[in-house]
VEXPAKOL-614484 format. One record per atom (N, C-alpha, C): residue number from 1; residue in one letter; chain; atom name; z, x, y. Coordinates in Angstrom, 2 decimals, always signed. Each point is the difference from the previous one (the first is absolute). Example, Ala and Ser with C-alpha at 12.3 -4.5 7.8 and 13.67 -1.06 7.14 Angstrom:
REM residues 2
<r i="1" aa="A" ch="A" at="N" up="+7.80" east="+13.19" north="-5.69"/>
<r i="1" aa="A" ch="A" at="CA" up="+0.00" east="-0.89" north="+1.19"/>
<r i="1" aa="A" ch="A" at="C" up="+0.00" east="+0.90" north="+1.20"/>
<r i="2" aa="S" ch="A" at="N" up="-0.72" east="-0.35" north="+1.05"/>
<r i="2" aa="S" ch="A" at="CA" up="+0.06" east="+0.82" north="+1.19"/>
<r i="2" aa="S" ch="A" at="C" up="+0.73" east="-0.77" north="+1.09"/>
REM end
This chain:
REM residues 68
<r i="1" aa="M" ch="A" at="N" up="+111.82" east="+116.71" north="+80.85"/>
<r i="1" aa="M" ch="A" at="CA" up="+1.23" east="-0.39" north="-0.64"/>
<r i="1" aa="M" ch="A" at="C" up="+0.05" east="+0.65" north="-1.38"/>
<r i="2" aa="E" ch="A" at="N" up="+1.16" east="+0.46" north="-0.37"/>
<r i="2" aa="E" ch="A" at="CA" up="+0.14" east="+0.70" north="-1.27"/>
<r i="2" aa="E" ch="A" at="C" up="-0.05" east="-0.95" north="-1.19"/>
<r i="3" aa="K" ch="A" at="N" up="+0.77" east="-1.04" north="+0.04"/>
<r i="3" aa="K" ch="A" at="CA" up="+0.10" east="-0.94" north="-1.11"/>
<r i="3" aa="K" ch="A" at="C" up="-0.99" east="-1.14" north="+0.21"/>
<r i="4" aa="E" ch="A" at="N" up="-0.69" east="-0.38" north="-1.06"/>
<r i="4" aa="E" ch="A" at="CA" up="-0.94" east="-1.12" north="+0.11"/>
<r i="4" aa="E" ch="A" at="C" up="+0.78" east="-1.30" north="+0.14"/>
<r i="5" aa="R" ch="A" at="N" up="-0.22" east="-0.68" north="+1.09"/>
<r i="5" aa="R" ch="A" at="CA" up="+0.66" east="-1.29" north="+0.27"/>
<r i="5" aa="R" ch="A" at="C" up="-1.08" east="-1.06" north="+0.16"/>
<r i="6" aa="K" ch="A" at="N" up="+0.39" east="-1.22" north="-0.23"/>
<r i="6" aa="K" ch="A" at="CA" up="-0.90" east="-1.14" north="+0.20"/>
<r i="6" aa="K" ch="A" at="C" up="+0.24" east="-0.58" north="+1.39"/>
<r i="7" aa="C" ch="A" at="N" up="-0.97" east="-0.68" north="+0.51"/>
<r i="7" aa="C" ch="A" at="CA" up="+0.08" east="-0.64" north="+1.31"/>
<r i="7" aa="C" ch="A" at="C" up="+1.13" east="-1.03" north="+0.00"/>
<r i="8" aa="S" ch="A" at="N" up="+0.71" east="-0.14" north="+1.12"/>
<r i="8" aa="S" ch="A" at="CA" up="+1.14" east="-0.92" north="+0.11"/>
<r i="8" aa="S" ch="A" at="C" up="-0.43" east="-1.45" north="+0.25"/>
<r i="9" aa="I" ch="A" at="N" up="-1.26" east="-0.24" north="+0.21"/>
<r i="9" aa="I" ch="A" at="CA" up="-0.50" east="-1.37" north="+0.19"/>
<r i="9" aa="I" ch="A" at="C" up="-0.09" east="-0.65" north="-1.38"/>
<r i="10" aa="K" ch="A" at="N" up="+0.54" east="-1.21" north="-0.12"/>
<r i="10" aa="K" ch="A" at="CA" up="-0.03" east="-0.70" north="-1.29"/>
<r i="10" aa="K" ch="A" at="C" up="-1.44" east="-0.23" north="-0.43"/>
<r i="11" aa="N" ch="A" at="N" up="-0.22" east="+0.10" north="-1.31"/>
<r i="11" aa="N" ch="A" at="CA" up="-1.31" east="-0.19" north="-0.65"/>
<r i="11" aa="N" ch="A" at="C" up="-1.00" east="+1.09" north="+0.33"/>
<r i="12" aa="C" ch="A" at="N" up="+0.43" east="+1.12" north="+0.54"/>
<r i="12" aa="C" ch="A" at="CA" up="-0.88" east="+1.14" north="+0.24"/>
<r i="12" aa="C" ch="A" at="C" up="+0.41" east="+1.11" north="-0.96"/>
<r i="13" aa="E" ch="A" at="N" up="-0.91" east="+0.44" north="-0.83"/>
<r i="13" aa="E" ch="A" at="CA" up="+0.31" east="+1.01" north="-1.01"/>
<r i="13" aa="E" ch="A" at="C" up="-0.57" east="+1.37" north="+0.36"/>
<r i="14" aa="N" ch="A" at="N" up="-0.48" east="+0.17" north="+1.23"/>
<r i="14" aa="N" ch="A" at="CA" up="-0.56" east="+1.28" north="+0.42"/>
<r i="14" aa="N" ch="A" at="C" up="+1.11" east="+1.03" north="+0.20"/>
<r i="15" aa="N" ch="A" at="N" up="-0.35" east="+1.27" north="-0.14"/>
<r i="15" aa="N" ch="A" at="CA" up="+0.95" east="+1.08" north="+0.26"/>
<r i="15" aa="N" ch="A" at="C" up="+0.21" east="+0.14" north="+1.50"/>
<r i="16" aa="A" ch="A" at="N" up="+1.23" east="+0.28" north="+0.38"/>
<r i="16" aa="A" ch="A" at="CA" up="+0.36" east="+0.15" north="+1.41"/>
<r i="16" aa="A" ch="A" at="C" up="-0.44" east="+1.37" north="+0.51"/>
<r i="17" aa="I" ch="A" at="N" up="-0.45" east="+0.01" north="+1.26"/>
<r i="17" aa="I" ch="A" at="CA" up="-0.36" east="+1.26" north="+0.65"/>
<r i="17" aa="I" ch="A" at="C" up="+0.96" east="+0.33" north="+1.13"/>
<r i="18" aa="R" ch="A" at="N" up="+0.76" east="-1.00" north="+0.47"/>
<r i="18" aa="R" ch="A" at="CA" up="+0.92" east="+0.19" north="+1.12"/>
<r i="18" aa="R" ch="A" at="C" up="+1.35" east="-0.62" north="-0.32"/>
<r i="19" aa="S" ch="A" at="N" up="+1.02" east="+0.63" north="+0.49"/>
<r i="19" aa="S" ch="A" at="CA" up="+1.36" east="-0.52" north="-0.05"/>
<r i="19" aa="S" ch="A" at="C" up="+0.42" east="-0.21" north="+1.45"/>
<r i="20" aa="I" ch="A" at="N" up="+0.42" east="-1.22" north="+0.33"/>
<r i="20" aa="I" ch="A" at="CA" up="+0.35" east="-0.31" north="+1.38"/>
<r i="20" aa="I" ch="A" at="C" up="+1.38" east="-0.64" north="+0.07"/>
<r i="21" aa="S" ch="A" at="N" up="+0.54" east="-0.04" north="+1.19"/>
<r i="21" aa="S" ch="A" at="CA" up="+1.31" east="-0.57" north="+0.24"/>
<r i="21" aa="S" ch="A" at="C" up="-0.02" east="-1.51" north="-0.20"/>
<r i="22" aa="P" ch="A" at="N" up="+1.10" east="-0.57" north="-0.46"/>
<r i="22" aa="P" ch="A" at="CA" up="+0.07" east="-1.46" north="-0.16"/>
<r i="22" aa="P" ch="A" at="C" up="-0.02" east="-0.76" north="+1.33"/>
<r i="23" aa="L" ch="A" at="N" up="+0.06" east="+0.71" north="+1.12"/>
<r i="23" aa="L" ch="A" at="CA" up="-0.08" east="-0.68" north="+1.29"/>
<r i="23" aa="L" ch="A" at="C" up="-1.35" east="-0.69" north="+0.20"/>
<r i="24" aa="Y" ch="A" at="N" up="-1.02" east="+0.48" north="-0.67"/>
<r i="24" aa="Y" ch="A" at="CA" up="-1.32" east="-0.60" north="+0.11"/>
<r i="24" aa="Y" ch="A" at="C" up="-0.16" east="-1.24" north="-0.86"/>
<r i="25" aa="S" ch="A" at="N" up="+0.98" east="-0.32" north="-0.81"/>
<r i="25" aa="S" ch="A" at="CA" up="-0.11" east="-1.16" north="-0.89"/>
<r i="25" aa="S" ch="A" at="C" up="-0.14" east="-1.30" north="+0.79"/>
<r i="26" aa="K" ch="A" at="N" up="+0.62" east="-0.09" north="+1.18"/>
<r i="26" aa="K" ch="A" at="CA" up="-0.11" east="-1.24" north="+0.77"/>
<r i="26" aa="K" ch="A" at="C" up="-1.44" east="-0.26" north="+0.45"/>
<r i="27" aa="I" ch="A" at="N" up="-0.76" east="+1.05" north="+0.28"/>
<r i="27" aa="I" ch="A" at="CA" up="-1.40" east="-0.15" north="+0.39"/>
<r i="27" aa="I" ch="A" at="C" up="-0.80" east="-0.53" north="-1.19"/>
<r i="28" aa="L" ch="A" at="N" up="+0.25" east="+0.55" north="-1.19"/>
<r i="28" aa="L" ch="A" at="CA" up="-0.73" east="-0.43" north="-1.19"/>
<r i="28" aa="L" ch="A" at="C" up="+0.37" east="-1.43" north="-0.41"/>
<r i="29" aa="I" ch="A" at="N" up="+1.27" east="-0.34" north="+0.10"/>
<r i="29" aa="I" ch="A" at="CA" up="+0.44" east="-1.35" north="-0.35"/>
<r i="29" aa="I" ch="A" at="C" up="-0.58" east="-1.02" north="+0.97"/>
<r i="30" aa="K" ch="A" at="N" up="-0.03" east="+0.35" north="+1.28"/>
<r i="30" aa="K" ch="A" at="CA" up="-0.57" east="-0.88" north="+1.01"/>
<r i="30" aa="K" ch="A" at="C" up="-1.50" east="-0.25" north="-0.25"/>
<r i="31" aa="A" ch="A" at="N" up="-0.67" east="+0.99" north="-0.59"/>
<r i="31" aa="A" ch="A" at="CA" up="-1.43" east="-0.12" north="-0.31"/>
<r i="31" aa="A" ch="A" at="C" up="-0.25" east="-0.76" north="-1.30"/>
<r i="32" aa="G" ch="A" at="N" up="+1.07" east="-0.34" north="-0.73"/>
<r i="32" aa="G" ch="A" at="CA" up="-0.15" east="-0.81" north="-1.20"/>
<r i="32" aa="G" ch="A" at="C" up="+0.06" east="+0.77" north="-1.31"/>
<r i="33" aa="F" ch="A" at="N" up="+0.36" east="+1.27" north="+0.02"/>
<r i="33" aa="F" ch="A" at="CA" up="+0.12" east="+0.76" north="-1.23"/>
<r i="33" aa="F" ch="A" at="C" up="+1.39" east="-0.22" north="-0.58"/>
<r i="34" aa="S" ch="A" at="N" up="+0.09" east="-0.03" north="-1.34"/>
<r i="34" aa="S" ch="A" at="CA" up="+1.31" east="-0.05" north="-0.64"/>
<r i="34" aa="S" ch="A" at="C" up="+0.27" east="+1.37" north="-0.60"/>
<r i="35" aa="L" ch="A" at="N" up="+1.21" east="+0.50" north="+0.22"/>
<r i="35" aa="L" ch="A" at="CA" up="+0.34" east="+1.37" north="-0.36"/>
<r i="35" aa="L" ch="A" at="C" up="+0.98" east="+0.04" north="-1.16"/>
<r i="36" aa="N" ch="A" at="N" up="-0.08" east="+1.07" north="-0.78"/>
<r i="36" aa="N" ch="A" at="CA" up="+1.02" east="+0.28" north="-1.00"/>
<r i="36" aa="N" ch="A" at="C" up="+1.19" east="+0.62" north="+0.73"/>
<r i="37" aa="E" ch="A" at="N" up="+1.20" east="-0.32" north="-0.45"/>
<r i="37" aa="E" ch="A" at="CA" up="+1.21" east="+0.51" north="+0.65"/>
<r i="37" aa="E" ch="A" at="C" up="+0.20" east="+1.47" north="-0.37"/>
<r i="38" aa="S" ch="A" at="N" up="+0.19" east="+0.83" north="+1.02"/>
<r i="38" aa="S" ch="A" at="CA" up="+0.35" east="+1.40" north="-0.23"/>
<r i="38" aa="S" ch="A" at="C" up="+0.50" east="+0.61" north="+1.31"/>
<r i="39" aa="D" ch="A" at="N" up="+0.51" east="+1.22" north="-0.09"/>
<r i="39" aa="D" ch="A" at="CA" up="+0.52" east="+0.65" north="+1.20"/>
<r i="39" aa="D" ch="A" at="C" up="-1.12" east="+0.61" north="+0.84"/>
<r i="40" aa="R" ch="A" at="N" up="-1.15" east="+0.29" north="-0.58"/>
<r i="40" aa="R" ch="A" at="CA" up="-1.17" east="+0.51" north="+0.71"/>
<r i="40" aa="R" ch="A" at="C" up="-1.19" east="-0.89" north="-0.34"/>
<r i="41" aa="L" ch="A" at="N" up="-0.99" east="+0.01" north="+0.85"/>
<r i="41" aa="L" ch="A" at="CA" up="-1.24" east="-0.70" north="-0.29"/>
<r i="41" aa="L" ch="A" at="C" up="-1.04" east="+1.02" north="-0.42"/>
<r i="42" aa="Y" ch="A" at="N" up="-0.70" east="-0.30" north="-1.06"/>
<r i="42" aa="Y" ch="A" at="CA" up="-1.08" east="+0.85" north="-0.48"/>
<r i="42" aa="Y" ch="A" at="C" up="-1.28" east="-0.82" north="+0.08"/>
<r i="43" aa="L" ch="A" at="N" up="-1.00" east="+0.54" north="+0.68"/>
<r i="43" aa="L" ch="A" at="CA" up="-1.23" east="-0.75" north="+0.22"/>
<r i="43" aa="L" ch="A" at="C" up="-1.21" east="+0.75" north="-0.52"/>
<r i="44" aa="C" ch="A" at="N" up="-0.92" east="-0.77" north="-0.59"/>
<r i="44" aa="C" ch="A" at="CA" up="-1.27" east="+0.57" north="-0.44"/>
<r i="44" aa="C" ch="A" at="C" up="-0.90" east="+0.16" north="+1.23"/>
<r i="45" aa="K" ch="A" at="N" up="-1.15" east="+0.57" north="-0.21"/>
<r i="45" aa="K" ch="A" at="CA" up="-0.92" east="+0.28" north="+1.11"/>
<r i="45" aa="K" ch="A" at="C" up="-0.40" east="-1.27" north="+0.74"/>
<r i="46" aa="E" ch="A" at="N" up="-0.32" east="-1.06" north="-0.74"/>
<r i="46" aa="E" ch="A" at="CA" up="-0.43" east="-1.27" north="+0.62"/>
<r i="46" aa="E" ch="A" at="C" up="+1.09" east="-0.60" north="+0.87"/>
<r i="47" aa="H" ch="A" at="N" up="+1.20" east="-0.09" north="-0.55"/>
<r i="47" aa="H" ch="A" at="CA" up="+1.10" east="-0.64" north="+0.72"/>
<r i="47" aa="H" ch="A" at="C" up="+0.50" east="+0.86" north="+1.16"/>
<r i="48" aa="Y" ch="A" at="N" up="-0.09" east="+1.31" north="-0.14"/>
<r i="48" aa="Y" ch="A" at="CA" up="+0.38" east="+0.88" north="+1.11"/>
<r i="48" aa="Y" ch="A" at="C" up="-0.96" east="-0.18" north="+1.17"/>
<r i="49" aa="K" ch="A" at="N" up="-1.29" east="-0.14" north="-0.32"/>
<r i="49" aa="K" ch="A" at="CA" up="-1.01" east="-0.22" north="+1.04"/>
<r i="49" aa="K" ch="A" at="C" up="+0.27" east="-1.34" north="+0.71"/>
<r i="50" aa="E" ch="A" at="N" up="+0.35" east="-1.01" north="-0.76"/>
<r i="50" aa="E" ch="A" at="CA" up="+0.32" east="-1.31" north="+0.57"/>
<r i="50" aa="E" ch="A" at="C" up="+1.25" east="+0.08" north="+0.88"/>
<r i="51" aa="L" ch="A" at="N" up="+1.02" east="+0.75" north="-0.45"/>
<r i="51" aa="L" ch="A" at="CA" up="+1.22" east="+0.17" north="+0.80"/>
<r i="51" aa="L" ch="A" at="C" up="-0.32" east="+0.68" north="+1.33"/>
<r i="52" aa="K" ch="A" at="N" up="-0.86" east="+1.02" north="-0.01"/>
<r i="52" aa="K" ch="A" at="CA" up="-0.36" east="+0.68" north="+1.24"/>
<r i="52" aa="K" ch="A" at="C" up="-0.66" east="-0.97" north="+0.98"/>
<r i="53" aa="K" ch="A" at="N" up="-0.88" east="-0.86" north="-0.50"/>
<r i="53" aa="K" ch="A" at="CA" up="-0.65" east="-0.99" north="+0.87"/>
<r i="53" aa="K" ch="A" at="C" up="+1.03" east="-0.96" north="+0.59"/>
<r i="54" aa="L" ch="A" at="N" up="+0.91" east="-0.49" north="-0.84"/>
<r i="54" aa="L" ch="A" at="CA" up="+1.02" east="-0.94" north="+0.46"/>
<r i="54" aa="L" ch="A" at="C" up="+0.94" east="+0.66" north="+1.01"/>
<r i="55" aa="K" ch="A" at="N" up="+0.39" east="+1.24" north="-0.27"/>
<r i="55" aa="K" ch="A" at="CA" up="+0.90" east="+0.71" north="+0.90"/>
<r i="55" aa="K" ch="A" at="C" up="-0.66" east="+0.26" north="+1.34"/>
<r i="56" aa="R" ch="A" at="N" up="-1.28" east="+0.35" north="-0.01"/>
<r i="56" aa="R" ch="A" at="CA" up="-0.73" east="+0.22" north="+1.24"/>
<r i="56" aa="R" ch="A" at="C" up="-0.03" east="-1.29" north="+0.84"/>
<r i="57" aa="K" ch="A" at="N" up="-0.22" east="-1.13" north="-0.66"/>
<r i="57" aa="K" ch="A" at="CA" up="-0.03" east="-1.29" north="+0.69"/>
<r i="57" aa="K" ch="A" at="C" up="+1.38" east="-0.33" north="+0.59"/>
<r i="58" aa="E" ch="A" at="N" up="+1.06" east="+0.21" north="-0.79"/>
<r i="58" aa="E" ch="A" at="CA" up="+1.37" east="-0.24" north="+0.49"/>
<r i="58" aa="E" ch="A" at="C" up="+0.33" east="+0.88" north="+1.19"/>
<r i="59" aa="D" ch="A" at="N" up="-0.38" east="+1.27" north="-0.06"/>
<r i="59" aa="D" ch="A" at="CA" up="+0.27" east="+0.93" north="+1.10"/>
<r i="59" aa="D" ch="A" at="C" up="-0.74" east="-0.43" north="+1.27"/>
<r i="60" aa="R" ch="A" at="N" up="-1.24" east="-0.44" north="-0.16"/>
<r i="60" aa="R" ch="A" at="CA" up="-0.79" east="-0.45" north="+1.15"/>
<r i="60" aa="R" ch="A" at="C" up="+0.66" east="-1.22" north="+0.65"/>
<r i="61" aa="L" ch="A" at="N" up="+0.44" east="-0.95" north="-0.81"/>
<r i="61" aa="L" ch="A" at="CA" up="+0.66" east="-1.20" north="+0.53"/>
<r i="61" aa="L" ch="A" at="C" up="+1.31" east="+0.37" north="+0.70"/>
<r i="62" aa="E" ch="A" at="N" up="+0.73" east="+0.95" north="-0.55"/>
<r i="62" aa="E" ch="A" at="CA" up="+1.25" east="+0.43" north="+0.60"/>
<r i="62" aa="E" ch="A" at="C" up="-0.24" east="+0.67" north="+1.35"/>
<r i="63" aa="R" ch="A" at="N" up="-1.03" east="+0.82" north="+0.09"/>
<r i="63" aa="R" ch="A" at="CA" up="-0.33" east="+0.65" north="+1.27"/>
<r i="63" aa="R" ch="A" at="C" up="-0.37" east="-1.04" north="+1.06"/>
<r i="64" aa="W" ch="A" at="N" up="-0.80" east="-1.00" north="-0.40"/>
<r i="64" aa="W" ch="A" at="CA" up="-0.38" east="-1.06" north="+0.95"/>
<r i="64" aa="W" ch="A" at="C" up="+1.24" east="-0.77" north="+0.47"/>
<r i="65" aa="R" ch="A" at="N" up="+0.91" east="-0.27" north="-0.97"/>
<r i="65" aa="R" ch="A" at="CA" up="+1.21" east="-0.74" north="+0.35"/>
<r i="65" aa="R" ch="A" at="C" up="+0.85" east="+0.77" north="+1.00"/>
<r i="66" aa="L" ch="A" at="N" up="+0.11" east="+1.30" north="-0.17"/>
<r i="66" aa="L" ch="A" at="CA" up="+0.83" east="+0.81" north="+0.87"/>
<r i="66" aa="L" ch="A" at="C" up="-0.63" east="+0.21" north="+1.39"/>
<r i="67" aa="K" ch="A" at="N" up="-1.33" east="-0.02" north="+0.07"/>
<r i="67" aa="K" ch="A" at="CA" up="-0.66" east="+0.16" north="+1.31"/>
<r i="67" aa="K" ch="A" at="C" up="+0.26" east="-1.21" north="+0.89"/>
<r i="68" aa="G" ch="A" at="N" up="+0.04" east="-1.15" north="-0.61"/>
<r i="68" aa="G" ch="A" at="CA" up="+0.15" east="-1.26" north="+0.53"/>
<r i="68" aa="G" ch="A" at="C" up="+0.26" east="-0.52" north="+1.25"/>
REM end
């Protein structure tokens, strides 16, 4: 990322390494994170890693539901 941004998770002051679509905000909110309001989500390394784990779990549950 060109401009230094802070993580979109409240109370996190780390620099963001990823910019992601706000469509993923529902996964983070469901996991108990509170987000700063913006048009894009910016996540630090820790929170991006957590999002990947949560997204993988959601995708697995969705695949099981569709096989059904």
